[in-house]
gemmi code that builds the backbone of each chain (N, CA, C; Angstrom):
import gemmi

chains = {
    "A": [
        ("UNK", (-30.160, 40.275, -35.198), (-28.804, 40.302, -34.623), (-28.776, 41.275, -33.435)),
        ("UNK", (-28.116, 40.901, -32.352), (-28.028, 41.777, -31.179), (-27.067, 42.923, -31.496)),
        ("UNK", (-27.168, 44.005, -30.761), (-26.249, 45.130, -31.021), (-24.789, 44.720, -30.876)),
        ("UNK", (-24.487, 43.882, -29.906), (-23.092, 43.464, -29.706), (-22.574, 42.693, -30.904)),
        ("UNK", (-23.401, 41.829, -31.448), (-22.970, 41.036, -32.626), (-22.806, 41.946, -33.837)),
        ("UNK", (-23.683, 42.943, -33.940), (-23.582, 43.868, -35.072), (-22.253, 44.618, -35.021)),
        ("UNK", (-21.831, 44.985, -33.777), (-20.563, 45.697, -33.621), (-19.410, 44.801, -34.052)),
        ("UNK", (-19.430, 43.549, -33.646), (-18.352, 42.601, -33.998), (-18.246, 42.448, -35.508)),
        ("UNK", (-19.388, 42.341, -36.118), (-19.396, 42.157, -37.560), (-18.819, 43.365, -38.268)),
        ("UNK", (-18.956, 44.523, -37.665), (-18.478, 45.745, -38.308), (-17.052, 46.085, -37.907)),
        ("UNK", (-16.270, 45.141, -37.451), (-14.888, 45.416, -37.045), (-13.905, 44.605, -37.880)),
        ("UNK", (-13.766, 44.853, -39.141), (-12.798, 44.097, -39.936), (-11.371, 44.617, -39.759)),
        ("UNK", (-11.204, 45.757, -39.042), (-9.889, 46.367, -38.924), (-8.899, 45.503, -38.153)),
        ("UNK", (-9.332, 44.571, -37.357), (-8.395, 43.768, -36.555), (-7.719, 42.674, -37.371)),
        ("UNK", (-8.289, 42.301, -38.433), (-7.742, 41.198, -39.228), (-6.329, 41.449, -39.725)),
        ("UNK", (-5.987, 42.629, -40.262), (-4.621, 42.846, -40.763), (-3.554, 42.653, -39.695)),
        ("UNK", (-3.858, 42.931, -38.437), (-2.864, 42.765, -37.377), (-2.352, 41.330, -37.348)),
        ("UNK", (-3.215, 40.406, -37.485), (-2.825, 38.986, -37.475), (-1.940, 38.692, -38.678)),
        ("UNK", (-2.245, 39.305, -39.788), (-1.465, 39.042, -41.006), (-0.041, 39.577, -40.882)),
        ("UNK", (0.208, 40.559, -39.974), (1.551, 41.110, -39.805), (2.551, 40.066, -39.301)),
        ("UNK", (2.067, 39.089, -38.585), (2.968, 38.065, -38.046), (3.596, 37.260, -39.183)),
        ("UNK", (4.842, 36.717, -38.934), (5.413, 35.857, -39.985), (4.560, 34.604, -40.167)),
        ("UNK", (4.485, 34.226, -41.408), (3.616, 33.083, -41.707), (4.171, 31.821, -41.063)),
        ("UNK", (3.338, 31.099, -40.423), (3.755, 29.830, -39.809), (3.966, 28.801, -40.897)),
        ("UNK", (4.962, 27.877, -40.695), (5.168, 26.847, -41.731), (3.914, 25.977, -41.868)),
        ("UNK", (3.687, 25.624, -43.098), (2.473, 24.832, -43.351), (2.554, 23.516, -42.593)),
        ("UNK", (1.486, 23.155, -41.940), (1.482, 21.899, -41.182), (1.109, 20.748, -42.095)),
        ("UNK", (1.806, 19.655, -41.846), (1.445, 18.443, -42.594), (0.122, 17.941, -42.066)),
        ("UNK", (-0.674, 17.514, -42.938), (-1.951, 16.980, -42.473), (-1.728, 15.613, -41.825)),
        ("UNK", (-2.139, 15.534, -40.583), (-1.913, 14.292, -39.853), (-2.790, 13.181, -40.414)),
        ("UNK", (-2.239, 11.950, -40.417), (-3.099, 10.827, -40.821), (-4.283, 10.715, -39.861)),
        ("UNK", (-5.318, 10.098, -40.332), (-6.545, 10.069, -39.543), (-6.372, 9.387, -38.178)),
        ("UNK", (-5.356, 8.478, -38.056), (-5.194, 7.760, -36.796), (-4.564, 8.645, -35.713)),
        ("UNK", (-3.822, 9.692, -36.123), (-3.173, 10.550, -35.137), (-4.160, 11.567, -34.601)),
        ("UNK", (-3.900, 12.065, -33.366), (-4.810, 13.075, -32.839), (-4.649, 14.384, -33.592)),
        ("UNK", (-5.645, 15.220, -33.604), (-5.533, 16.498, -34.286), (-4.354, 17.293, -33.745)),
        ("UNK", (-3.729, 18.116, -34.600), (-2.519, 18.832, -34.229), (-2.747, 19.814, -33.088)),
        ("UNK", (-3.951, 20.280, -32.908), (-4.214, 21.267, -31.870), (-4.315, 20.658, -30.476)),
        ("UNK", (-4.353, 19.307, -30.381), (-4.451, 18.658, -29.065), (-3.172, 18.887, -28.265)),
        ("UNK", (-3.286, 18.763, -26.924), (-2.096, 18.851, -26.090), (-1.207, 17.659, -26.397)),
        ("UNK", (0.123, 17.864, -26.361), (1.007, 16.713, -26.573), (0.864, 15.737, -25.411)),
        ("UNK", (1.148, 14.467, -25.659), (1.013, 13.502, -24.557), (1.989, 13.824, -23.438)),
        ("UNK", (1.558, 13.604, -22.223), (2.396, 13.854, -21.058), (3.541, 12.846, -21.054)),
        ("UNK", (4.807, 13.333, -21.053), (5.920, 12.369, -21.069), (6.018, 11.551, -19.785)),
        ("UNK", (5.474, 12.074, -18.701), (5.529, 11.331, -17.429), (4.261, 10.504, -17.287)),
        ("UNK", (4.397, 9.185, -17.251), (3.177, 8.367, -17.119), (2.524, 8.620, -15.765)),
        ("UNK", (1.201, 8.560, -15.708), (0.546, 8.773, -14.423), (0.907, 7.678, -13.437)),
        ("UNK", (1.099, 8.076, -12.195), (1.449, 7.107, -11.155), (0.158, 6.514, -10.611)),
        ("UNK", (0.040, 5.224, -10.746), (-1.140, 4.535, -10.221), (-0.759, 3.857, -8.926)),
        ("UNK", (-1.634, 3.928, -7.950), (-1.365, 3.246, -6.686), (-1.212, 1.758, -6.953)),
        ("UNK", (-0.172, 1.184, -6.416), (0.019, -0.252, -6.587), (0.678, -0.636, -7.885)),
        ("UNK", (1.028, 0.361, -8.690), (1.609, 0.058, -9.986), (3.126, -0.119, -9.908)),
        ("UNK", (3.703, 0.204, -8.750), (5.134, 0.075, -8.569), (5.530, -1.392, -8.739)),
        ("UNK", (6.627, -1.613, -9.492), (6.993, -3.002, -9.765), (7.887, -3.549, -8.655)),
        ("UNK", (7.521, -4.677, -8.045), (8.393, -5.236, -7.010), (9.590, -5.952, -7.619)),
        ("UNK", (10.714, -5.870, -6.914), (11.913, -6.580, -7.362), (12.439, -7.424, -6.207)),
        ("UNK", (13.149, -8.468, -6.593), (13.685, -9.372, -5.585), (14.933, -8.749, -4.958)),
        ("UNK", (14.995, -8.747, -3.646), (16.127, -8.132, -2.942), (16.676, -9.099, -1.898)),
        ("UNK", (18.013, -9.119, -1.845), (18.693, -9.963, -0.874), (19.059, -9.073, 0.316)),
        ("UNK", (18.518, -9.401, 1.481), (18.647, -8.491, 2.621), (19.125, -9.227, 3.860)),
        ("UNK", (19.674, -8.423, 4.776), (20.072, -8.947, 6.078), (19.073, -8.419, 7.101)),
        ("UNK", (18.575, -9.291, 7.947), (17.630, -8.870, 8.985), (18.440, -8.236, 10.117)),
        ("UNK", (18.252, -6.942, 10.298), (19.074, -6.207, 11.267), (18.299, -5.810, 12.522)),
        ("UNK", (16.985, -5.903, 12.470), (16.176, -5.468, 13.610), (15.911, -6.598, 14.587)),
        ("UNK", (15.064, -6.338, 15.554), (14.767, -7.360, 16.561), (13.672, -8.344, 16.140)),
        ("UNK", (13.005, -8.060, 15.009), (11.854, -8.870, 14.587), (12.197, -9.793, 13.431)),
        ("UNK", (11.427, -10.871, 13.346), (11.511, -11.741, 12.159), (11.030, -10.965, 10.949)),
        ("UNK", (11.749, -11.072, 9.851), (11.301, -10.458, 8.600), (11.249, -11.565, 7.553)),
        ("UNK", (10.121, -11.709, 6.934), (9.955, -12.770, 5.927), (10.190, -14.148, 6.520)),
        ("UNK", (9.906, -14.313, 7.803), (10.085, -15.606, 8.458), (11.519, -15.901, 8.843)),
        ("UNK", (12.400, -14.906, 8.698), (13.818, -15.119, 9.009), (14.180, -14.357, 10.290)),
        ("UNK", (14.896, -15.008, 11.151), (15.257, -14.429, 12.444), (16.305, -13.328, 12.277)),
        ("UNK", (16.426, -12.458, 13.282), (17.437, -11.390, 13.218), (18.839, -11.938, 12.936)),
        ("UNK", (19.547, -11.235, 12.068), (20.897, -11.638, 11.691), (20.939, -12.530, 10.467)),
        ("UNK", (19.804, -13.052, 10.073), (19.747, -13.975, 8.937), (19.627, -13.262, 7.595)),
        ("UNK", (19.695, -14.080, 6.549), (19.594, -13.552, 5.180), (18.202, -13.864, 4.672)),
        ("UNK", (17.554, -12.850, 4.110), (16.200, -13.046, 3.613), (16.107, -12.489, 2.190)),
        ("UNK", (15.409, -13.187, 1.352), (15.176, -12.704, -0.017), (13.702, -12.349, -0.118)),
        ("UNK", (13.432, -11.068, -0.347), (12.049, -10.595, -0.421), (11.803, -9.895, -1.743)),
        ("UNK", (10.602, -10.025, -2.235), (10.198, -9.306, -3.446), (9.418, -8.081, -2.996)),
        ("UNK", (10.040, -6.923, -3.150), (9.485, -5.687, -2.597), (9.491, -4.564, -3.621)),
        ("UNK", (8.555, -3.651, -3.450), (8.608, -2.414, -4.224), (9.611, -1.489, -3.535)),
        ("UNK", (9.981, -0.412, -4.216), (10.915, 0.542, -3.609), (10.347, 1.090, -2.308)),
        ("UNK", (9.040, 1.382, -2.299), (8.407, 1.938, -1.111), (8.429, 0.969, 0.060)),
        ("UNK", (8.153, -0.294, -0.225), (8.149, -1.307, 0.841), (9.564, -1.496, 1.390)),
        ("UNK", (10.535, -1.535, 0.498), (11.922, -1.696, 0.934), (12.357, -0.498, 1.778)),
        ("UNK", (11.994, 0.691, 1.316), (12.378, 1.915, 2.016), (11.776, 1.933, 3.429)),
        ("UNK", (10.533, 1.490, 3.551), (9.890, 1.442, 4.872), (10.625, 0.461, 5.784)),
        ("UNK", (11.028, -0.683, 5.249), (11.771, -1.657, 6.061), (13.150, -1.135, 6.455)),
        ("UNK", (13.789, -0.461, 5.516), (15.141, 0.060, 5.783), (15.075, 1.199, 6.805)),
        ("UNK", (14.112, 2.094, 6.621), (13.980, 3.239, 7.537), (13.668, 2.788, 8.954)),
        ("UNK", (12.936, 1.692, 9.075), (12.575, 1.244, 10.424), (13.576, 0.209, 10.954)),
        ("UNK", (14.755, 0.174, 10.338), (15.889, -0.628, 10.828), (15.600, -2.124, 10.885)),
        ("UNK", (14.744, -2.605, 10.002), (14.475, -4.041, 9.974), (15.475, -4.774, 9.083)),
        ("UNK", (15.888, -4.118, 8.011), (16.775, -4.798, 7.058), (17.868, -3.851, 6.551)),
        ("UNK", (18.916, -4.450, 6.024), (19.964, -3.716, 5.313), (20.334, -4.579, 4.112)),
        ("UNK", (20.896, -3.970, 3.092), (21.284, -4.804, 1.945), (22.293, -5.872, 2.362)),
        ("UNK", (22.146, -7.038, 1.795), (23.095, -8.131, 2.064), (24.350, -7.831, 1.259)),
        ("UNK", (25.503, -7.776, 1.933), (26.745, -7.433, 1.242), (27.642, -8.663, 1.135)),
        ("UNK", (28.701, -8.507, 0.342), (29.667, -9.616, 0.199), (30.290, -9.950, 1.544)),
        ("UNK", (30.485, -8.909, 2.353), (31.068, -9.098, 3.675), (30.208, -10.034, 4.532)),
        ("UNK", (28.898, -9.938, 4.338), (27.994, -10.790, 5.111), (28.130, -12.258, 4.716)),
        ("UNK", (28.594, -12.489, 3.461), (28.756, -13.865, 2.983), (29.965, -14.555, 3.625)),
        ("UNK", (30.991, -13.719, 3.946), (32.244, -14.298, 4.441), (32.104, -14.742, 5.895)),
        ("UNK", (32.688, -15.891, 6.214), (32.656, -16.331, 7.616), (33.510, -15.407, 8.475)),
        ("UNK", (33.164, -15.287, 9.717), (33.940, -14.426, 10.622), (35.325, -15.036, 10.805)),
        ("UNK", (36.370, -14.277, 10.484), (37.734, -14.793, 10.604), (38.380, -14.227, 11.874)),
        ("UNK", (39.403, -14.862, 12.313), (40.113, -14.379, 13.494), (39.532, -14.919, 14.795)),
        ("UNK", (38.467, -15.632, 14.672), (37.894, -16.223, 15.880), (38.045, -17.733, 15.784)),
        ("UNK", (38.673, -18.271, 16.732), (38.833, -19.714, 16.732), (37.762, -20.341, 17.595)),
        ("UNK", (37.324, -21.473, 17.148), (36.269, -22.158, 17.890), (36.733, -22.527, 19.291)),
        ("UNK", (35.868, -22.399, 20.234), (36.179, -22.801, 21.599), (36.879, -21.731, 22.396)),
        ("UNK", (37.170, -20.585, 21.736), (37.877, -19.524, 22.469), (36.929, -18.362, 22.712)),
    ],
    "B": [
        ("UNK", (-15.167, -30.435, 15.153), (-13.911, -29.681, 15.064), (-13.670, -28.925, 16.367)),
        ("UNK", (-12.423, -28.756, 16.660), (-12.054, -28.059, 17.899), (-12.347, -26.575, 17.799)),
        ("UNK", (-12.821, -26.044, 18.890), (-13.009, -24.602, 18.953), (-11.648, -23.954, 19.182)),
        ("UNK", (-11.567, -22.681, 18.798), (-10.250, -22.039, 18.798), (-10.139, -20.986, 19.900)),
        ("UNK", (-9.101, -21.080, 20.650), (-8.751, -20.006, 21.583), (-7.533, -19.307, 20.989)),
        ("UNK", (-7.627, -18.004, 20.894), (-6.521, -17.265, 20.281), (-5.361, -17.153, 21.270)),
        ("UNK", (-4.266, -17.749, 20.895), (-3.085, -17.702, 21.762), (-1.873, -17.169, 21.002)),
        ("UNK", (-1.718, -17.611, 19.762), (-0.507, -17.230, 19.028), (-0.836, -16.792, 17.596)),
        ("UNK", (-1.788, -15.887, 17.510), (-2.114, -15.299, 16.197), (-0.858, -14.689, 15.590)),
        ("UNK", (-0.747, -14.811, 14.306), (0.397, -14.209, 13.628), (-0.058, -12.942, 12.894)),
        ("UNK", (0.599, -11.846, 13.216), (0.297, -10.565, 12.570), (1.579, -10.093, 11.904)),
        ("UNK", (1.575, -10.127, 10.591), (2.795, -9.819, 9.836), (2.524, -8.604, 8.957)),
        ("UNK", (3.245, -7.526, 9.224), (3.041, -6.259, 8.524), (4.262, -5.979, 7.658)),
        ("UNK", (4.059, -5.891, 6.374), (5.164, -5.662, 5.427), (6.302, -6.652, 5.674)),
        ("UNK", (5.957, -7.882, 5.928), (6.951, -8.935, 6.132), (7.491, -9.015, 7.548)),
        ("UNK", (7.163, -8.033, 8.399), (7.709, -7.986, 9.755), (6.705, -8.614, 10.724)),
        ("UNK", (7.171, -9.556, 11.491), (6.286, -10.244, 12.429), (6.163, -9.424, 13.721)),
        ("UNK", (5.013, -8.780, 13.879), (4.773, -7.940, 15.057), (3.830, -8.625, 16.050)),
        ("UNK", (3.713, -9.938, 15.951), (2.759, -10.681, 16.791), (3.017, -10.472, 18.281)),
        ("UNK", (4.297, -10.345, 18.669), (4.589, -10.236, 20.109), (4.248, -8.860, 20.674)),
        ("UNK", (3.745, -7.960, 19.827), (3.289, -6.649, 20.300), (1.832, -6.396, 19.898)),
        ("UNK", (1.153, -7.424, 19.410), (-0.260, -7.270, 19.012), (-1.128, -7.973, 20.048)),
        ("UNK", (-2.144, -7.255, 20.534), (-3.000, -7.856, 21.575), (-4.405, -8.153, 21.078)),
        ("UNK", (-4.775, -7.598, 19.944), (-6.063, -7.977, 19.357), (-6.021, -7.757, 17.852)),
        ("UNK", (-6.831, -8.516, 17.170), (-6.861, -8.399, 15.708), (-8.274, -8.666, 15.196)),
        ("UNK", (-8.658, -7.924, 14.190), (-9.959, -8.150, 13.533), (-9.705, -8.220, 12.036)),
        ("UNK", (-10.424, -9.104, 11.398), (-10.413, -9.145, 9.930), (-11.839, -8.851, 9.496)),
        ("UNK", (-12.031, -7.780, 8.790), (-13.383, -7.358, 8.408), (-13.588, -7.498, 6.905)),
        ("UNK", (-14.467, -8.423, 6.553), (-14.872, -8.551, 5.149), (-16.145, -7.721, 4.973)),
        ("UNK", (-16.081, -6.733, 4.137), (-17.223, -5.826, 3.959), (-17.415, -5.542, 2.470)),
        ("UNK", (-18.684, -5.555, 2.064), (-18.996, -5.096, 0.697), (-20.038, -4.001, 0.796)),
        ("UNK", (-19.904, -3.020, -0.065), (-20.903, -1.959, -0.094), (-22.270, -2.562, -0.411)),
        ("UNK", (-23.283, -1.947, 0.163), (-24.653, -2.387, -0.120), (-25.202, -1.466, -1.216)),
        ("UNK", (-25.572, -2.062, -2.303), (-26.157, -1.276, -3.395), (-27.631, -1.633, -3.480)),
        ("UNK", (-28.455, -0.659, -3.266), (-29.883, -0.939, -3.206), (-30.484, -1.083, -4.601)),
        ("UNK", (-31.250, -2.125, -4.753), (-31.903, -2.380, -6.043), (-33.408, -2.590, -5.850)),
        ("UNK", (-33.908, -2.028, -4.774), (-35.335, -2.200, -4.479), (-36.187, -1.712, -5.648)),
        ("UNK", (-37.236, -2.492, -5.919), (-38.096, -2.119, -7.045), (-39.557, -2.465, -6.703)),
        ("UNK", (-40.389, -2.356, -7.684), (-41.831, -2.516, -7.434), (-42.293, -3.974, -7.415)),
        ("UNK", (-41.323, -4.916, -7.460), (-41.750, -6.313, -7.588), (-41.999, -7.006, -6.253)),
        ("UNK", (-41.785, -6.329, -5.147), (-41.986, -7.010, -3.873), (-42.459, -6.053, -2.806)),
        ("UNK", (-42.477, -6.606, -1.574), (-42.953, -5.809, -0.443), (-41.801, -5.216, 0.356)),
        ("UNK", (-40.598, -5.644, 0.065), (-39.476, -5.184, 0.896), (-38.286, -4.730, 0.070)),
        ("UNK", (-37.219, -4.434, 0.766), (-36.022, -3.925, 0.104), (-35.250, -5.065, -0.576)),
        ("UNK", (-34.475, -4.690, -1.557), (-33.612, -5.649, -2.255), (-32.268, -4.967, -2.433)),
        ("UNK", (-31.214, -5.733, -2.328), (-29.894, -5.140, -2.530), (-28.951, -6.153, -3.145)),
        ("UNK", (-27.864, -5.635, -3.727), (-26.801, -6.508, -4.237), (-25.476, -6.023, -3.646)),
        ("UNK", (-24.467, -6.866, -3.764), (-23.152, -6.531, -3.211), (-22.434, -5.573, -4.144)),
        ("UNK", (-21.831, -4.571, -3.548), (-21.068, -3.600, -4.334), (-19.573, -3.811, -4.157)),
        ("UNK", (-18.847, -2.726, -4.045), (-17.390, -2.808, -3.968), (-16.933, -3.351, -2.608)),
        ("UNK", (-15.838, -4.073, -2.651), (-15.255, -4.583, -1.408), (-14.613, -3.447, -0.619)),
        ("UNK", (-14.667, -3.550, 0.684), (-13.993, -2.575, 1.546), (-13.454, -3.300, 2.775)),
        ("UNK", (-12.660, -4.353, 2.528), (-12.134, -5.179, 3.614), (-11.051, -4.422, 4.384)),
        ("UNK", (-10.854, -4.841, 5.618), (-9.783, -4.216, 6.406), (-9.336, -5.133, 7.542)),
        ("UNK", (-8.130, -4.862, 8.012), (-7.616, -5.464, 9.241), (-7.596, -4.356, 10.292)),
        ("UNK", (-7.938, -4.704, 11.515), (-7.795, -3.763, 12.626), (-6.959, -4.470, 13.690)),
        ("UNK", (-5.825, -3.871, 14.025), (-4.904, -4.503, 14.971), (-4.622, -3.534, 16.115)),
        ("UNK", (-4.650, -4.050, 17.332), (-4.221, -3.249, 18.487), (-2.805, -3.670, 18.836)),
        ("UNK", (-1.920, -2.681, 18.811), (-0.513, -2.935, 19.126), (-0.177, -2.353, 20.489)),
        ("UNK", (0.685, -3.063, 21.197), (1.265, -2.499, 22.412), (2.453, -1.658, 21.940)),
        ("UNK", (2.373, -0.390, 22.240), (3.323, 0.541, 21.631), (4.746, 0.311, 22.137)),
        ("UNK", (5.679, 0.461, 21.230), (7.094, 0.291, 21.550), (7.865, 1.209, 20.610)),
        ("UNK", (8.632, 2.119, 21.190), (9.352, 3.110, 20.377), (10.803, 2.703, 20.097)),
        ("UNK", (11.184, 1.519, 20.515), (12.569, 1.085, 20.285), (12.815, 0.855, 18.792)),
        ("UNK", (14.091, 0.825, 18.447), (14.477, 0.629, 17.050), (13.921, -0.694, 16.525)),
        ("UNK", (13.275, -0.632, 15.372), (12.755, -1.841, 14.735), (11.498, -2.380, 15.388)),
        ("UNK", (10.876, -1.587, 16.230), (9.662, -2.067, 16.889), (8.411, -1.422, 16.268)),
        ("UNK", (7.331, -1.385, 17.034), (6.028, -1.024, 16.466), (6.008, 0.376, 15.860)),
        ("UNK", (6.423, 1.364, 16.653), (6.301, 2.739, 16.178), (7.113, 2.978, 14.906)),
        ("UNK", (8.346, 2.545, 14.893), (9.183, 2.753, 13.705), (8.596, 2.055, 12.490)),
        ("UNK", (8.098, 0.863, 12.703), (7.548, 0.078, 11.593), (6.315, 0.765, 11.001)),
        ("UNK", (5.407, 1.166, 11.874), (4.149, 1.746, 11.387), (4.346, 3.159, 10.853)),
        ("UNK", (5.200, 3.935, 11.533), (5.396, 5.308, 11.070), (6.031, 5.320, 9.673)),
        ("UNK", (6.979, 4.432, 9.434), (7.622, 4.381, 8.112), (6.597, 4.056, 7.022)),
        ("UNK", (5.650, 3.207, 7.340), (4.624, 2.847, 6.352), (3.637, 3.992, 6.156)),
        ("UNK", (3.268, 4.649, 7.246), (2.352, 5.794, 7.155), (3.022, 6.934, 6.390)),
        ("UNK", (4.241, 7.252, 6.779), (4.940, 8.394, 6.195), (5.312, 8.133, 4.736)),
        ("UNK", (5.647, 6.895, 4.420), (6.052, 6.577, 3.055), (4.892, 6.434, 2.090)),
        ("UNK", (3.681, 6.420, 2.598), (2.469, 6.298, 1.771), (2.582, 5.140, 0.796)),
        ("UNK", (3.164, 4.073, 1.271), (3.360, 2.933, 0.390), (2.336, 1.837, 0.686)),
        ("UNK", (2.104, 1.012, -0.290), (1.243, -0.156, -0.092), (2.117, -1.319, 0.368)),
        ("UNK", (1.568, -2.172, 1.183), (2.344, -3.274, 1.736), (1.380, -4.415, 2.058)),
        ("UNK", (1.952, -5.562, 2.353), (1.126, -6.739, 2.623), (0.889, -6.898, 4.123)),
        ("UNK", (-0.328, -7.219, 4.468), (-0.662, -7.596, 5.840), (-1.120, -9.048, 5.797)),
        ("UNK", (-0.559, -9.842, 6.692), (-0.929, -11.262, 6.749), (-1.307, -11.617, 8.185)),
        ("UNK", (-2.413, -12.277, 8.340), (-2.858, -12.711, 9.667), (-3.229, -14.191, 9.593)),
        ("UNK", (-2.736, -14.952, 10.587), (-3.104, -16.377, 10.706), (-3.555, -16.627, 12.139)),
        ("UNK", (-4.506, -17.516, 12.326), (-4.984, -17.784, 13.695), (-3.907, -18.339, 14.616)),
        ("UNK", (-2.993, -19.125, 14.056), (-1.901, -19.660, 14.887), (-0.579, -19.511, 14.135)),
        ("UNK", (0.503, -19.802, 14.843), (1.825, -19.645, 14.242), (2.141, -20.737, 13.220)),
        ("UNK", (1.331, -21.780, 13.186), (1.585, -22.872, 12.238), (1.420, -22.375, 10.796)),
        ("UNK", (1.957, -23.156, 9.882), (1.837, -22.795, 8.468), (0.366, -22.812, 8.052)),
        ("UNK", (0.054, -22.069, 7.007), (-1.326, -22.014, 6.523), (-1.787, -23.410, 6.118)),
        ("UNK", (-3.006, -23.730, 6.502), (-3.585, -25.042, 6.191), (-5.100, -24.891, 6.248)),
        ("UNK", (-5.847, -25.923, 5.883), (-7.309, -25.804, 5.942), (-7.818, -25.460, 7.342)),
        ("UNK", (-7.070, -25.845, 8.390), (-7.509, -25.507, 9.751), (-6.800, -24.271, 10.302)),
        ("UNK", (-5.943, -23.694, 9.502), (-5.236, -22.472, 9.925), (-5.132, -21.533, 8.716)),
        ("UNK", (-6.266, -20.977, 8.287), (-6.231, -20.180, 7.048), (-5.421, -18.902, 7.200)),
        ("UNK", (-4.881, -18.502, 6.073), (-4.040, -17.300, 6.039), (-4.837, -16.197, 5.339)),
        ("UNK", (-4.956, -15.058, 5.979), (-5.686, -13.923, 5.401), (-4.667, -12.866, 5.000)),
        ("UNK", (-4.684, -12.499, 3.751), (-3.666, -11.594, 3.227), (-4.320, -10.471, 2.441)),
        ("UNK", (-3.788, -9.274, 2.602), (-4.287, -8.148, 1.811), (-3.192, -7.134, 1.551)),
        ("UNK", (-3.309, -6.446, 0.433), (-2.423, -5.314, 0.155), (-3.079, -4.082, 0.758)),
        ("UNK", (-2.396, -3.489, 1.701), (-3.032, -2.441, 2.520), (-2.245, -1.140, 2.495)),
        ("UNK", (-2.826, -0.179, 3.176), (-2.225, 1.149, 3.287), (-2.584, 1.661, 4.683)),
        ("UNK", (-1.755, 2.542, 5.222), (-2.081, 3.154, 6.523), (-2.461, 4.604, 6.265)),
        ("UNK", (-3.670, 4.962, 6.616), (-4.129, 6.340, 6.413), (-4.248, 7.099, 7.733)),
        ("UNK", (-4.315, 6.378, 8.828), (-4.383, 7.010, 10.150), (-3.470, 6.250, 11.084)),
        ("UNK", (-2.694, 6.981, 11.858), (-1.822, 6.341, 12.831), (-1.708, 7.243, 14.051)),
        ("UNK", (-2.037, 6.701, 15.191), (-2.005, 7.463, 16.431), (-0.885, 6.873, 17.295)),
        ("UNK", (0.312, 7.444, 17.252), (1.428, 6.815, 17.960), (1.329, 6.865, 19.472)),
        ("UNK", (0.540, 7.808, 19.980), (0.453, 7.925, 21.435), (-0.938, 8.396, 21.826)),
        ("UNK", (-1.560, 7.635, 22.707), (-2.860, 8.020, 23.255), (-3.071, 7.207, 24.522)),
        ("UNK", (-3.412, 7.860, 25.598), (-3.635, 7.114, 26.831), (-3.590, 8.011, 28.035)),
        ("UNK", (-3.944, 7.430, 29.163), (-3.969, 8.171, 30.417), (-2.884, 7.624, 31.333)),
        ("UNK", (-2.692, 8.317, 32.402), (-1.670, 7.916, 33.353), (-1.949, 6.498, 33.853)),
        ("UNK", (-0.920, 5.715, 33.870), (-1.042, 4.339, 34.357), (-1.473, 3.337, 33.313)),
        ("UNK", (-1.884, 3.826, 32.136), (-2.347, 2.911, 31.081), (-1.175, 2.254, 30.363)),
        ("UNK", (-1.445, 1.090, 29.825), (-0.501, 0.504, 28.869), (-0.653, 1.292, 27.574)),
        ("UNK", (0.444, 1.725, 26.999), (0.357, 2.494, 25.755), (0.028, 1.551, 24.606)),
        ("UNK", (-1.169, 1.722, 24.075), (-1.608, 0.881, 22.957), (-2.057, 1.766, 21.805)),
        ("UNK", (-1.975, 1.235, 20.624), (-2.466, 1.967, 19.461), (-3.229, 1.014, 18.554)),
        ("UNK", (-4.412, 1.437, 18.173), (-5.237, 0.617, 17.280), (-5.072, 1.161, 15.858)),
        ("UNK", (-4.702, 0.275, 14.968), (-4.451, 0.705, 13.587), (-5.363, -0.068, 12.642)),
        ("UNK", (-5.995, 0.682, 11.749), (-6.830, 0.059, 10.717), (-6.028, 0.015, 9.420)),
        ("UNK", (-6.006, -1.159, 8.825), (-5.309, -1.347, 7.547), (-6.354, -1.632, 6.466)),
        ("UNK", (-6.850, -0.618, 5.801), (-7.813, -0.893, 4.725), (-7.115, -1.582, 3.553)),
        ("UNK", (-7.775, -2.561, 2.986), (-7.149, -3.281, 1.863), (-7.466, -2.562, 0.558)),
        ("UNK", (-6.571, -2.700, -0.367), (-6.698, -2.036, -1.656), (-7.252, -3.013, -2.709)),
        ("UNK", (-8.024, -2.481, -3.614), (-8.491, -3.183, -4.815), (-9.096, -4.579, -4.606)),
        ("UNK", (-8.230, -5.608, -4.484), (-8.765, -6.978, -4.486), (-9.333, -7.405, -3.143)),
        ("UNK", (-9.139, -6.589, -2.108), (-9.631, -6.974, -0.796), (-8.715, -7.990, -0.132)),
        ("UNK", (-9.233, -8.608, 0.908), (-8.449, -9.596, 1.659), (-8.743, -10.973, 1.081)),
        ("UNK", (-7.679, -11.728, 0.883), (-7.866, -13.080, 0.339), (-7.632, -14.114, 1.451)),
        ("UNK", (-8.260, -15.245, 1.289), (-8.138, -16.328, 2.266), (-7.484, -17.518, 1.572)),
        ("UNK", (-6.390, -18.006, 2.147), (-5.677, -19.134, 1.543), (-5.450, -20.205, 2.590)),
        ("UNK", (-5.432, -21.444, 2.147), (-5.253, -22.549, 3.088), (-3.952, -23.312, 2.814)),
        ("UNK", (-3.080, -22.728, 2.083), (-1.777, -23.356, 1.798), (-0.715, -22.292, 1.602)),
    ],
}
model = gemmi.Model(1)
for chain_id, residues in chains.items():
    chain = gemmi.Chain(chain_id)
    for i, (resn, *xyz) in enumerate(residues, 1):
        res = gemmi.Residue()
        res.name, res.seqid = resn, gemmi.SeqId(i, " ")
        for name, pos in zip(("N", "CA", "C"), xyz):
            atom = gemmi.Atom()
            atom.name, atom.element = name, gemmi.Element(name[0])
            atom.pos, atom.b_iso = gemmi.Position(*pos), 0.0
            res.add_atom(atom)
        chain.add_residue(res)
    model.add_chain(chain)
structure = gemmi.Structure()
structure.add_model(model)
structure.setup_entities()
């Protein structure tokens, strides 16, 4: 035995200090399928994987100067986009959400005038 | 079959048709080379590894609302994945006009580079993610 190990072995005085603490409640023995109790708890936030964002169908108005989804400016386009893709289109002024107002025909204007 | 002169290539970035500001386009199909050379022959042997396809597009820069700079900067800054679609002509995809599509990302964007008197152009590489670039004829 090395001198350092011999010293450790001859130090039983530290053990009572641990016993001074209040006894922890007895842990239930986990079933074999569960991870050992000493493991870190699972992270509540799932890891973000590139490309894992779920696309959703969005009804949009083409507000920019370019065709979006094959639809000319001013038209209505339905695109299946992730939040990031939609945000990029909105930030660059290509689209805006299609509103009820966009559905209504322009009133107050008579044809030929 | 008729030979093709590029006149109206379609370059569609995140659904936005930027063809009228694109002056050149490349579609690069690339696979990593994995060397498997062994003692059974006189020369090298290799197999195909991971795909690393990309689109390279030269855009004529335009800083107006809804034009090239705004479109590309939003994609670069948002770190989002998006679809890039390129077709040789404006016609619908067909056996003689295949459509190349990939889910891409922008990792480098140079909004301004040039000398006095130059047309302001920016070349952007769109590396494809995971599945690479696909080719469809319909």
